[in-house]
DSSP file (Angstrom, degrees, kcal/mol; ACC not computed):
  #  RESIDUE AA STRUCTURE BP1 BP2  ACC     N-H-->O    O-->H-N    N-H-->O    O-->H-N    TCO  KAPPA ALPHA  PHI   PSI    X-CA   Y-CA   Z-CA
    1    1 A M              0   0    0      0, 0.0     2,-0.4     0, 0.0    83,-0.2   0.000 360.0 360.0 360.0 141.0   68.2  107.0   81.6
    2    2 A H  E     -a   84   0A   0     81,-2.2    83,-3.2    80,-0.0     2,-0.5  -0.852 360.0-137.4-105.0 142.0   68.3  110.4   79.9
    3    3 A R  E     -a   85   0A   0     -2,-0.4    24,-1.7    81,-0.2     2,-0.4  -0.860  16.2-167.3 -97.1 134.1   65.6  113.0   80.0
    4    4 A L  E     -aB  86  26A   0     81,-3.0    83,-3.0    -2,-0.5     2,-0.6  -0.990  13.4-142.6-121.0 128.6   64.7  114.8   76.8
    5    5 A F  E     -aB  87  25A   0     20,-3.1    20,-1.8    -2,-0.4     2,-0.4  -0.819  20.2-157.4 -98.6 122.2   62.5  117.9   77.0
    6    6 A L  E     +aB  88  24A   0     81,-3.0    83,-0.5    -2,-0.6     2,-0.3  -0.782  19.3 166.6-105.9 136.7   60.1  118.2   74.1
    7    7 A D  E     - B   0  23A   0     16,-2.1    16,-2.6    -2,-0.4     2,-0.3  -0.983  10.2-171.5-143.4 143.6   58.3  121.2   72.7
    8    8 A C  E     - B   0  22A   0     -2,-0.3     2,-0.4    14,-0.2    14,-0.2  -0.944  16.3-146.6-129.4 151.6   56.5  121.6   69.4
    9    9 A D  E     + B   0  21A   0     12,-2.5    11,-3.0    -2,-0.3    12,-1.8  -0.956  29.4 174.3-111.1 140.1   55.0  124.4   67.4
   10   10 A F  E     - B   0  19A   0     -2,-0.4     9,-0.2     9,-0.2     3,-0.1  -0.905  41.8-100.5-146.0 169.3   51.9  123.5   65.4
   11   11 A T  S    S-     0   0    0      7,-2.1    35,-2.6    -2,-0.3     2,-0.3   0.794  89.9 -15.8 -68.5 -34.2   49.3  125.1   63.3
   12   12 A Q        -     0   0    0     33,-0.2     2,-1.7     2,-0.2    -1,-0.1  -0.988  65.6 -97.8-166.3 159.3   46.4  125.3   65.7
   13   13 A L  S    S+     0   0    0     -2,-0.3     2,-0.3    -3,-0.1    80,-0.0  -0.587  88.4  86.0 -85.9  76.1   45.0  124.1   69.0
   14   14 A S  S >  S-     0   0    0     -2,-1.7     3,-1.8     1,-0.0    -2,-0.2  -0.954  95.9 -90.4-159.3 173.6   42.7  121.4   67.6
   15   15 A S  T 3  S+     0   0    0     -2,-0.3    -2,-0.0     1,-0.3    -1,-0.0   0.660 121.9  64.8 -67.5 -13.7   42.7  117.8   66.5
   16   16 A A  T 3  S+     0   0    0      2,-0.1    -1,-0.3    28,-0.0    -5,-0.1   0.296  74.8 140.2 -89.2   9.5   43.6  119.1   63.0
   17   17 A A    <   -     0   0    0     -3,-1.8     2,-0.4    -5,-0.1    -4,-0.1  -0.236  37.0-157.9 -57.3 137.6   47.0  120.5   64.3
   18   18 A K        -     0   0    0     26,-0.1    -7,-2.1    -6,-0.0     2,-0.2  -0.959  24.4-106.9-119.2 139.4   49.9  120.0   61.9
   19   19 A L  E     +B   10   0A   0     -2,-0.4    -9,-0.2    -9,-0.2    20,-0.1  -0.435  38.2 168.6 -68.4 129.9   53.5  119.9   63.1
   20   20 A I  E     -     0   0A   0    -11,-3.0    16,-2.9     1,-0.4     2,-0.3   0.777  67.7  -6.0-103.3 -50.9   55.5  123.0   62.2
   21   21 A S  E     -BC   9  35A   0    -12,-1.8   -12,-2.5    14,-0.3    -1,-0.4  -0.986  57.0-161.0-148.0 156.1   58.6  122.6   64.3
   22   22 A L  E     -BC   8  34A   0     12,-2.4    12,-2.1    -2,-0.3     2,-0.4  -0.999   8.5-175.4-140.8 137.4   59.9  120.2   67.0
   23   23 A A  E     -BC   7  33A   0    -16,-2.6   -16,-2.1    -2,-0.4     2,-0.4  -0.989   7.4-170.0-135.9 145.8   62.7  120.5   69.5
   24   24 A L  E     -BC   6  32A   0      8,-2.3     8,-2.5    -2,-0.4     2,-0.5  -0.999   3.3-168.3-130.3 135.3   64.3  118.3   72.1
   25   25 A V  E     -BC   5  31A   0    -20,-1.8   -20,-3.1    -2,-0.4     6,-0.2  -0.993  14.2-147.6-123.9 124.5   66.8  119.4   74.8
   26   26 A A  E >   -B    4   0A   0      4,-3.1     3,-2.1    -2,-0.5   -22,-0.2  -0.547  24.3-116.9 -89.5 154.8   68.7  116.8   76.7
   27   27 A E  T 3  S+     0   0    0    -24,-1.7    -1,-0.1     1,-0.3   -23,-0.1   0.813 116.8  57.7 -57.5 -30.1   69.7  117.1   80.3
   28   28 A D  T 3  S-     0   0    0    -25,-0.2    -1,-0.3     2,-0.1   -26,-0.0   0.415 124.4-102.4 -84.5   4.1   73.4  116.9   79.1
   29   29 A G  S <  S+     0   0    0     -3,-2.1    -2,-0.1     1,-0.3    -1,-0.1   0.257  74.9 138.6  98.7 -12.8   72.9  119.9   76.9
   30   30 A R        -     0   0    0     -5,-0.1    -4,-3.1     1,-0.0     2,-0.3  -0.390  34.8-161.8 -65.7 146.3   72.5  118.2   73.5
   31   31 A E  E     -C   25   0A   0     -6,-0.2     2,-0.4   -27,-0.1    -6,-0.2  -0.950  17.9-166.9-134.2 151.1   69.8  119.7   71.4
   32   32 A F  E     +C   24   0A   0     -8,-2.5    -8,-2.3    -2,-0.3     2,-0.3  -0.999  13.1 171.0-134.7 134.2   67.7  118.8   68.3
   33   33 A Y  E     +C   23   0A   0     -2,-0.4     2,-0.3   -10,-0.2   -10,-0.2  -0.987   1.8 166.4-145.4 134.6   65.6  121.3   66.3
   34   34 A V  E     -C   22   0A   0    -12,-2.1   -12,-2.4    -2,-0.3     2,-0.4  -0.997  22.1-151.0-147.0 146.5   63.8  120.8   63.0
   35   35 A E  E     -Cd  21  63A   0     27,-3.2    29,-3.0    -2,-0.3     2,-0.3  -0.967  27.6-124.8-115.0 135.4   61.1  122.6   61.0
   36   36 A L  E     - d   0  64A   0    -16,-2.9     2,-0.4    -2,-0.4     3,-0.2  -0.625  19.6-152.1 -85.8 134.9   58.8  120.6   58.8
   37   37 A Q  E    S+ d   0  65A   0     27,-2.5    29,-0.5    -2,-0.3    32,-0.1  -0.839  71.0   4.0-102.7 139.2   58.6  121.4   55.1
   38   38 A G  S    S+     0   0    0     -2,-0.4    -1,-0.2     2,-0.3     3,-0.1   0.567 100.0  95.8  74.0   9.3   55.5  120.7   53.0
   39   39 A T  S    S+     0   0    0     -3,-0.2     2,-0.3     1,-0.1    -1,-0.1   0.534  88.2  24.5-107.5  -8.9   53.3  119.4   55.7
   40   40 A W        -     0   0    0     -4,-0.1     2,-0.3   -20,-0.1    -2,-0.3  -0.959  61.8-150.3-149.1 162.0   51.4  122.6   56.5
   41   41 A Q    >   -     0   0    0     -2,-0.3     3,-2.1    -3,-0.1     4,-0.4  -0.923  35.6-108.2-131.9 159.3   50.5  125.9   54.9
   42   42 A A  G >  S+     0   0    0     -2,-0.3     3,-1.5     1,-0.3     8,-0.1   0.840 118.5  63.5 -56.5 -33.2   49.9  129.4   56.4
   43   43 A G  G 3  S+     0   0    0      1,-0.3    -1,-0.3     7,-0.0     7,-0.0   0.696  95.9  59.0 -65.5 -18.4   46.2  128.9   55.7
   44   44 A D  G <  S+     0   0    0     -3,-2.1    -1,-0.3     2,-0.1     2,-0.2   0.620  92.9  93.9 -79.7 -13.7   46.2  126.0   58.2
   45   45 A C  S <  S-     0   0    0     -3,-1.5   -33,-0.2    -4,-0.4   -34,-0.1  -0.516  75.3-121.7 -92.1 146.3   47.4  128.2   61.0
   46   46 A S     >  -     0   0    0    -35,-2.6     4,-2.3    -2,-0.2     5,-0.2  -0.300  36.3-105.0 -68.8 164.5   45.5  130.1   63.6
   47   47 A D  H  > S+     0   0    0      1,-0.2     4,-2.5     2,-0.2     5,-0.2   0.895 122.5  55.8 -59.5 -39.9   45.9  133.9   63.8
   48   48 A F  H  >>S+     0   0    0      1,-0.2     4,-3.0     2,-0.2     5,-0.7   0.934 108.4  46.6 -58.0 -47.8   48.1  133.4   66.9
   49   49 A V  I  >>S+     0   0    0    -38,-0.3     5,-2.7     1,-0.2     4,-0.7   0.907 112.5  50.5 -63.6 -41.8   50.5  131.1   65.0
   50   50 A K  I  <5S+     0   0    0     -4,-2.3    -1,-0.2     1,-0.2    -2,-0.2   0.904 119.2  36.9 -61.2 -41.7   50.6  133.4   62.0
   51   51 A E  I  <5S+     0   0    0     -4,-2.5    -2,-0.2    -5,-0.2    -1,-0.2   0.853 133.4  18.4 -81.1 -36.5   51.5  136.4   64.2
   52   52 A I  I  <5S+     0   0    0     -4,-3.0     4,-0.3    -5,-0.2    -3,-0.2   0.842 126.8  35.4-107.7 -44.7   53.7  134.9   66.9
   53   53 A V  I ><<S+     0   0    0     -5,-0.7     3,-1.8    -4,-0.7     4,-0.4   0.957 109.5  53.7 -84.3 -53.1   55.1  131.5   65.7
   54   54 A L  G > <S+     0   0    0     -5,-2.7     3,-1.5     1,-0.3    -1,-0.1   0.853 103.0  57.2 -57.0 -40.1   55.8  131.7   62.0
   55   55 A P  G 3  S+     0   0    0      0, 0.0    -1,-0.3     0, 0.0    -2,-0.1   0.722 104.2  56.0 -64.4 -16.9   57.9  134.9   62.2
   56   56 A Q  G <  S+     0   0    0     -3,-1.8    -2,-0.2    -4,-0.3    -3,-0.1   0.495  77.3 118.9 -92.9  -3.2   60.3  133.1   64.6
   57   57 A L    <   -     0   0    0     -3,-1.5     6,-0.0    -4,-0.4   -36,-0.0  -0.353  52.9-152.9 -65.3 143.7   61.1  130.1   62.3
   58   58 A W        -     0   0    0      1,-0.2    -1,-0.1     2,-0.0     3,-0.1   0.772  23.2-179.3 -90.6 -29.1   64.7  129.8   61.4
   59   59 A G    >   +     0   0    0      1,-0.1     3,-1.9     3,-0.1     4,-0.2  -0.286  40.8  85.5  63.9-148.0   64.4  128.0   58.0
   60   60 A G  G >  S-     0   0    0      1,-0.3     3,-1.6     2,-0.2    -1,-0.1  -0.236 111.1  -4.7  55.7-135.6   67.7  127.2   56.2
   61   61 A N  G 3  S+     0   0    0      1,-0.3    -1,-0.3    -3,-0.1    -2,-0.1   0.633 131.2  65.0 -65.8 -14.2   69.3  123.9   57.3
   62   62 A Y  G <  S+     0   0    0     -3,-1.9   -27,-3.2   -28,-0.1     2,-0.6   0.687  83.9  85.4 -80.8 -18.1   66.6  123.5   60.0
   63   63 A S  E <   +d   35   0A   0     -3,-1.6   -27,-0.2   -29,-0.2   -42,-0.1  -0.763  60.1 163.3 -92.1 116.5   63.8  123.1   57.4
   64   64 A L  E     -d   36   0A   0    -29,-3.0   -27,-2.5    -2,-0.6     2,-0.0  -0.949  41.3-106.5-134.5 149.7   63.5  119.6   56.2
   65   65 A P  E  >  -d   37   0A   0      0, 0.0     4,-2.8     0, 0.0     3,-0.3  -0.346  49.5 -99.1 -64.8 159.6   60.9  117.4   54.4
   66   66 A T  H  > S+     0   0    0    -29,-0.5     4,-3.0     1,-0.2     5,-0.2   0.874 120.4  50.1 -53.3 -48.1   59.2  114.8   56.7
   67   67 A L  H  > S+     0   0    0      1,-0.2     4,-2.2     2,-0.2    -1,-0.2   0.903 114.6  44.3 -62.9 -40.5   61.3  111.8   55.8
   68   68 A E  H  > S+     0   0    0     -3,-0.3     4,-2.6     2,-0.2    -1,-0.2   0.898 113.6  51.0 -69.2 -39.3   64.6  113.7   56.3
   69   69 A A  H  X S+     0   0    0     -4,-2.8     4,-2.6     2,-0.2    -2,-0.2   0.920 110.9  48.8 -62.4 -43.5   63.2  115.2   59.6
   70   70 A R  H  X S+     0   0    0     -4,-3.0     4,-2.9    -5,-0.2     5,-0.2   0.927 111.6  49.4 -61.4 -45.4   62.2  111.8   60.8
   71   71 A G  H  X S+     0   0    0     -4,-2.2     4,-2.2    -5,-0.2    -2,-0.2   0.910 112.1  47.6 -60.7 -43.1   65.7  110.4   59.9
   72   72 A A  H  X S+     0   0    0     -4,-2.6     4,-2.2     2,-0.2    -1,-0.2   0.911 113.1  48.9 -64.6 -42.2   67.4  113.3   61.7
   73   73 A L  H  X S+     0   0    0     -4,-2.6     4,-2.7     2,-0.2    -2,-0.2   0.930 111.6  48.5 -63.2 -46.4   65.2  112.8   64.8
   74   74 A L  H  X S+     0   0    0     -4,-2.9     4,-2.5     1,-0.2    -1,-0.2   0.888 110.3  52.8 -62.4 -38.3   65.8  109.0   64.9
   75   75 A G  H  X S+     0   0    0     -4,-2.2     4,-0.6    -5,-0.2    -1,-0.2   0.914 110.3  47.5 -61.6 -43.0   69.5  109.7   64.6
   76   76 A F  H >< S+     0   0    0     -4,-2.2     3,-0.9     1,-0.2     4,-0.3   0.936 112.9  48.5 -63.0 -46.3   69.4  112.1   67.5
   77   77 A L  H >< S+     0   0    0     -4,-2.7     3,-1.3     1,-0.3    -2,-0.2   0.888 109.8  50.9 -63.8 -39.8   67.4  109.7   69.6
   78   78 A T  H 3< S+     0   0    0     -4,-2.5    -1,-0.3     1,-0.3    -2,-0.2   0.578  90.9  78.2 -77.5  -6.9   69.7  106.7   68.9
   79   79 A S  T << S+     0   0    0     -3,-0.9     2,-0.6    -4,-0.6    -1,-0.3   0.648  80.3  81.9 -72.4 -12.2   72.7  108.8   69.9
   80   80 A F    <   -     0   0    0     -3,-1.3     4,-0.1    -4,-0.3    31,-0.1  -0.840  69.3-159.4 -93.5 122.4   71.7  108.1   73.5
   81   81 A N  S    S+     0   0    0     -2,-0.6    -1,-0.1     2,-0.1     2,-0.1   0.808  72.3  53.8 -72.5 -29.6   72.9  104.6   74.6
   82   82 A N  S    S-     0   0    0      1,-0.2    -2,-0.1    29,-0.0    29,-0.1  -0.406 105.0 -70.1 -98.4 175.8   70.4  104.3   77.4
   83   83 A E        -     0   0    0     -2,-0.1   -81,-2.2    29,-0.1     2,-0.4  -0.351  49.4-142.5 -61.4 144.0   66.6  104.6   77.6
   84   84 A V  E     -ae   2 112A   0     27,-3.8    29,-2.4   -83,-0.2     2,-0.5  -0.921   4.8-151.5-114.6 141.9   65.3  108.1   77.1
   85   85 A E  E     -a    3   0A   0    -83,-3.2   -81,-3.0    -2,-0.4     2,-0.5  -0.946  13.4-143.0-109.8 125.1   62.3  109.7   78.9
   86   86 A I  E     -a    4   0A   0     -2,-0.5    31,-3.3    29,-0.4     2,-0.5  -0.786  15.0-166.0 -91.8 127.8   60.4  112.4   77.0
   87   87 A V  E     +af   5 117A   0    -83,-3.0   -81,-3.0    -2,-0.5     2,-0.3  -0.958  14.4 166.9-115.4 128.8   59.2  115.2   79.2
   88   88 A T  E     -af   6 118A   0     29,-2.2    31,-3.4    -2,-0.5    32,-0.3  -0.992  37.9-149.8-142.4 149.6   56.6  117.7   77.8
   89   89 A D  S    S+     0   0    0    -83,-0.5    29,-0.1    -2,-0.3   -82,-0.1   0.350 100.0  44.4 -96.1   5.2   54.3  120.3   79.1
   90   90 A A    >>> +     0   0    0    -84,-0.2     4,-2.3     1,-0.1     3,-1.5  -0.434  61.4 160.8-144.0  65.1   51.7  119.7   76.4
   91   91 A P  I 34>S+     0   0    0      0, 0.0     5,-0.9     0, 0.0     4,-0.1   0.814  71.6  64.7 -61.8 -30.0   51.3  115.9   76.0
   92   92 A Q  I 345S+     0   0    0      3,-0.1    -2,-0.0     2,-0.1     0, 0.0   0.747 125.8  10.9 -67.0 -21.2   47.9  116.2   74.2
   93   93 A F  I <>5S+     0   0    0     -3,-1.5     4,-2.7     3,-0.1     5,-0.3   0.702 130.6  45.8-116.3 -58.8   49.7  118.0   71.3
   94   94 A D  I  X5S+     0   0    0     -4,-2.3     4,-2.7     1,-0.2     5,-0.2   0.913 115.9  45.6 -58.5 -47.3   53.5  117.7   71.6
   95   95 A W  I  ><S+     0   0    0     -5,-0.7     4,-2.8     1,-0.2    -1,-0.2   0.923 114.1  48.8 -64.1 -43.5   53.5  114.0   72.5
   96   96 A E  H  ><S+     0   0    0     -5,-0.9     4,-2.2     2,-0.2    -1,-0.2   0.915 113.9  45.6 -63.2 -42.8   51.1  113.1   69.7
   97   97 A L  H  X S+     0   0    0     -4,-2.7     4,-1.8     2,-0.2    -1,-0.2   0.886 112.1  52.1 -68.9 -38.2   52.9  115.1   67.1
   98   98 A F  H  X S+     0   0    0     -4,-2.7     4,-2.8    -5,-0.3     5,-0.3   0.942 110.3  49.1 -58.6 -48.2   56.3  113.7   68.3
   99   99 A C  H  X S+     0   0    0     -4,-2.8     4,-2.4     1,-0.2    -2,-0.2   0.906 107.7  54.2 -60.0 -42.7   54.8  110.2   67.9
  100  100 A D  H  < S+     0   0    0     -4,-2.2    -1,-0.2     1,-0.2    -2,-0.2   0.880 115.2  40.2 -59.0 -38.0   53.5  110.9   64.5
  101  101 A L  H  < S+     0   0    0     -4,-1.8    -2,-0.2    -3,-0.1    -1,-0.2   0.892 120.1  41.2 -79.2 -39.5   57.0  112.0   63.4
  102  102 A V  H  < S+     0   0    0     -4,-2.8     2,-0.5    -5,-0.2    -2,-0.2   0.783  91.4  90.2 -84.2 -27.2   59.1  109.3   65.1
  103  103 A Y     <  -     0   0    0     -4,-2.4     2,-0.5    -5,-0.3     5,-0.2  -0.591  59.7-177.4 -75.7 119.3   56.9  106.3   64.5
  104  104 A E  B >   -G  107   0B   0      3,-2.1     3,-2.2    -2,-0.5    -3,-0.0  -0.971  55.8 -26.2-130.0 123.1   58.1  104.7   61.2
  105  105 A A  T 3  S-     0   0    0     -2,-0.5    -1,-0.1     1,-0.3     3,-0.1   0.858 124.8 -48.1  47.7  46.7   56.7  101.7   59.4
  106  106 A G  T 3  S+     0   0    0      1,-0.2     2,-0.4    -3,-0.0    -1,-0.3   0.604 114.1 120.8  74.9  10.8   55.3  100.1   62.5
  107  107 A R  B <   -G  104   0B   0     -3,-2.2    -3,-2.1    -5,-0.1    -1,-0.2  -0.900  45.2-162.6-115.4 139.1   58.5  100.7   64.4
  108  108 A W        -     0   0    0     -2,-0.4    -5,-0.1    -5,-0.2     6,-0.1  -0.926  40.5 -95.0-111.9 139.0   59.1  102.6   67.6
  109  109 A P    >   -     0   0    0      0, 0.0     3,-1.5     0, 0.0    -6,-0.0  -0.326  33.5-132.6 -57.4 130.7   62.7  103.6   68.6
  110  110 A R  T 3  S+     0   0    0      1,-0.3   -27,-0.0   -27,-0.0   -32,-0.0   0.834 100.3  45.2 -53.8 -40.6   64.1  101.0   71.0
  111  111 A N  T 3  S+     0   0    0    -28,-0.1   -27,-3.8   -31,-0.1     2,-0.6   0.406  91.0  95.7 -93.1   4.1   65.4  103.4   73.6
  112  112 A V  B <  S-e   84   0A   0     -3,-1.5   -27,-0.2   -29,-0.2   -29,-0.1  -0.839  75.6-126.2 -99.8 122.8   62.4  105.7   73.8
  113  113 A R        -     0   0    0    -29,-2.4   -27,-0.2    -2,-0.6    -2,-0.1  -0.410  21.4-130.4 -59.6 139.0   59.9  105.1   76.5
  114  114 A N  S    S+     0   0    0     -2,-0.1    -1,-0.1    -6,-0.1   -29,-0.1   0.037  86.0  52.5 -91.8  31.0   56.5  104.9   74.8
  115  115 A F  S    S-     0   0    0    -29,-0.0   -29,-0.4     2,-0.0     2,-0.1  -0.952  82.4-120.8-153.3 147.5   54.7  107.3   77.2
  116  116 A P        -     0   0    0      0, 0.0     2,-0.6     0, 0.0   -29,-0.2  -0.459  17.7-117.9 -88.9 159.8   55.7  110.8   78.1
  117  117 A T  E     -f   87   0A   0    -31,-3.3   -29,-2.2    -2,-0.1     2,-0.6  -0.870  36.9-130.1 -88.4 125.4   56.4  112.4   81.5
  118  118 A D  E     +f   88   0A   0     -2,-0.6     3,-0.2   -31,-0.2   -29,-0.2  -0.683  32.6 172.9 -86.4 117.0   53.8  115.0   81.9
  119  119 A A    >   +     0   0    0    -31,-3.4     3,-1.7    -2,-0.6   -30,-0.2  -0.031  39.3 122.2-109.1  28.1   55.2  118.4   82.9
  120  120 A T  T 3   +     0   0    0      1,-0.3    -1,-0.2   -32,-0.3   -31,-0.1   0.702  64.6  66.8 -66.7 -17.3   51.9  120.3   82.6
  121  121 A K  T 3  S+     0   0    0     -3,-0.2    -1,-0.3     2,-0.1     2,-0.1   0.541  77.8 102.6 -82.8  -4.4   52.1  121.4   86.3
  122  122 A L  S <  S-     0   0    0     -3,-1.7    37,-0.1     1,-0.1    20,-0.0  -0.496  90.3 -92.1 -72.5 148.8   55.1  123.6   85.5
  123  123 A A        -     0   0    0     -2,-0.1    -1,-0.1     1,-0.1    -2,-0.1  -0.340  26.0-133.7 -62.0 139.6   54.3  127.3   85.3
  124  124 A P  S    S+     0   0    0      0, 0.0     7,-1.0     0, 0.0     2,-0.3   0.403  87.4  62.5 -77.3   5.8   53.6  128.4   81.7
  125  125 A T  E    S-H  130   0C   0      5,-0.2     2,-0.4     6,-0.0     5,-0.2  -0.867  70.4-146.1-124.8 162.4   55.9  131.4   82.2
  126  126 A H  E >  S-H  129   0C   0      3,-2.7     3,-1.9    -2,-0.3    16,-0.0  -0.991  82.4 -12.7-131.3 122.9   59.6  131.7   82.9
  127  127 A E  T 3  S-     0   0    0     -2,-0.4    -1,-0.1     1,-0.3     3,-0.1   0.877 129.6 -55.4  52.9  40.3   60.9  134.5   85.1
  128  128 A G  T 3  S+     0   0    0      1,-0.2     2,-0.3    -3,-0.0    -1,-0.3   0.480 116.9 109.6  77.3   2.6   57.5  136.2   84.9
  129  129 A K  E <  S-H  126   0C   0     -3,-1.9    -3,-2.7     1,-0.0    -1,-0.2  -0.852  74.0-108.3-113.1 148.0   57.5  136.2   81.1
  130  130 A E  E     -H  125   0C   0     -2,-0.3    -5,-0.2    -5,-0.2    -1,-0.0  -0.406  49.3 -91.3 -66.1 146.7   55.4  134.2   78.7
  131  131 A L        -     0   0    0     -7,-1.0    -1,-0.1     1,-0.1     7,-0.1  -0.264  35.9-119.0 -57.5 149.5   57.3  131.5   76.8
  132  132 A P        -     0   0    0      0, 0.0    -1,-0.1     0, 0.0     3,-0.1   0.588  32.6-126.3 -73.5  -9.1   58.7  132.7   73.5
  133  133 A H  S    S+     0   0    0      1,-0.2     2,-0.4     2,-0.1   -77,-0.2   0.895  70.9 122.5  63.1  41.1   56.6  130.2   71.3
  134  134 A H     >  -     0   0    0      1,-0.1     4,-3.1  -125,-0.0     5,-0.3  -0.992  64.5-134.1-127.8 124.4   59.7  128.9   69.6
  135  135 A A  H  > S+     0   0    0     -2,-0.4     4,-2.4     1,-0.2  -112,-0.2   0.853 101.4  42.2 -51.8 -47.3   60.1  125.2   70.0
  136  136 A L  H  > S+     0   0    0      2,-0.2     4,-2.1     1,-0.2    -1,-0.2   0.931 116.6  46.9 -69.5 -43.9   63.8  125.1   70.8
  137  137 A L  H  > S+     0   0    0      1,-0.2     4,-1.9     2,-0.2    -2,-0.2   0.914 114.8  47.5 -63.3 -41.8   63.7  128.2   73.1
  138  138 A D  H  X S+     0   0    0     -4,-3.1     4,-2.8     2,-0.2    -2,-0.2   0.900 109.6  53.0 -66.3 -40.6   60.6  126.8   74.9
  139  139 A A  H  X S+     0   0    0     -4,-2.4     4,-2.4    -5,-0.3    -1,-0.2   0.888 108.3  51.5 -62.3 -38.5   62.2  123.3   75.3
  140  140 A R  H  X S+     0   0    0     -4,-2.1     4,-2.1     2,-0.2    -1,-0.2   0.915 111.7  46.7 -62.3 -43.0   65.3  124.9   76.9
  141  141 A I  H  X S+     0   0    0     -4,-1.9     4,-2.7     2,-0.2     5,-0.2   0.918 111.2  50.7 -67.2 -43.5   63.1  126.8   79.3
  142  142 A I  H  X S+     0   0    0     -4,-2.8     4,-2.8     1,-0.2     5,-0.2   0.915 109.9  51.7 -60.0 -42.4   61.1  123.6   80.2
  143  143 A A  H  X S+     0   0    0     -4,-2.4     4,-2.5     1,-0.2    -1,-0.2   0.918 111.7  46.0 -60.0 -43.7   64.3  121.7   80.8
  144  144 A S  H  X S+     0   0    0     -4,-2.1     4,-2.0     2,-0.2    -2,-0.2   0.885 114.3  47.6 -70.4 -37.0   65.6  124.4   83.1
  145  145 A M  H  X S+     0   0    0     -4,-2.7     4,-1.8     2,-0.2    -2,-0.2   0.929 114.0  47.0 -66.7 -44.5   62.2  124.6   85.0
  146  146 A F  H  X S+     0   0    0     -4,-2.8     4,-2.6    -5,-0.2    -2,-0.2   0.921 112.3  50.2 -63.5 -44.4   62.0  120.8   85.3
  147  147 A A  H  X S+     0   0    0     -4,-2.5     4,-2.4    -5,-0.2    -1,-0.2   0.900 109.6  50.5 -62.3 -41.1   65.7  120.6   86.5
  148  148 A S  H  X>S+     0   0    0     -4,-2.0     5,-2.2     1,-0.2     4,-0.6   0.861 112.1  47.6 -67.6 -33.6   65.2  123.3   89.1
  149  149 A V  H  <5S+     0   0    0     -4,-1.8     3,-0.4     3,-0.2    -2,-0.2   0.917 112.2  48.9 -70.4 -43.9   62.1  121.5   90.5
  150  150 A I  H  <5S+     0   0    0     -4,-2.6    -2,-0.2     1,-0.2    -1,-0.2   0.898 112.5  47.6 -63.1 -41.0   63.8  118.1   90.6
  151  151 A R  H  <5S-     0   0    0     -4,-2.4    -1,-0.2    -5,-0.2    -2,-0.2   0.645 109.6-128.6 -75.4 -13.7   66.8  119.6   92.4
  152  152 A G  T  <5 -     0   0    0     -4,-0.6    -3,-0.2    -3,-0.4    -2,-0.1   0.882  33.4-172.0  70.7  39.2   64.4  121.3   94.8
  153  153 A K    > < -     0   0    0     -5,-2.2     3,-2.1     1,-0.1    -1,-0.2  -0.340  36.6 -93.7 -60.4 143.6   65.9  124.8   94.5
  154  154 A P  T 3  S+     0   0    0      0, 0.0    -1,-0.1     0, 0.0     3,-0.1  -0.374 112.9  18.2 -57.9 134.6   64.4  127.2   97.0
  155  155 A G  T 3  S+     0   0    0      1,-0.3     2,-0.1    -3,-0.1    -2,-0.1   0.427  91.2 139.7  84.1  -1.8   61.5  129.1   95.4
  156  156 A A    <   -     0   0    0     -3,-2.1    -1,-0.3    -8,-0.2   -11,-0.0  -0.463  60.5-102.5 -74.9 148.7   61.0  126.5   92.6
  157  157 A A        -     0   0    0     -2,-0.1     2,-0.1    -3,-0.1    -5,-0.1  -0.342  41.2-106.5 -65.1 149.6   57.5  125.6   91.7
  158  158 A S        -     0   0    0    -37,-0.1     2,-0.5    -3,-0.1    -1,-0.1  -0.483  23.5-155.5 -77.9 151.9   56.3  122.3   93.0
  159  159 A Y              0   0    0    -10,-0.2   -37,-0.1    -2,-0.1    -1,-0.0  -0.864 360.0 360.0-129.1  94.8   55.9  119.4   90.6
  160  160 A D              0   0    0     -2,-0.5    -1,-0.1   -39,-0.1    -2,-0.0   0.413 360.0 360.0 -97.6 360.0   53.4  116.9   92.0
């Protein structure tokens, strides 16, 4: 089984949240990052998202319409021959938004476990700094924090 570390950026901390960007980082170093086109507007975003998240978006080839983003995500997920376990530190938002994007026409990807591993007990900072609020950068940090806890490095935060 492969672990994939998930982070998403979205418009606001509410049930009306809309996906802005999604990133997955695999234990073996493979990465996936996409920004959604046409599913949200700046007016949907909280002030925090407008000030901190939106200026960090990369655009260009990373910005895709929903169907293309879903296809790219499914392609990335099926590149893993074994079952994949999704790990997230924000299951109430990240997992739900991931499910909305990956679930297609009543089908769930065969190799994806249909529940996340909850990493909410990991510290919300890395090396004393707040996470950068960019989905790919945050997913990389979550992967490194989770790996250090699993390996039991001295001084690593506990993961109960």
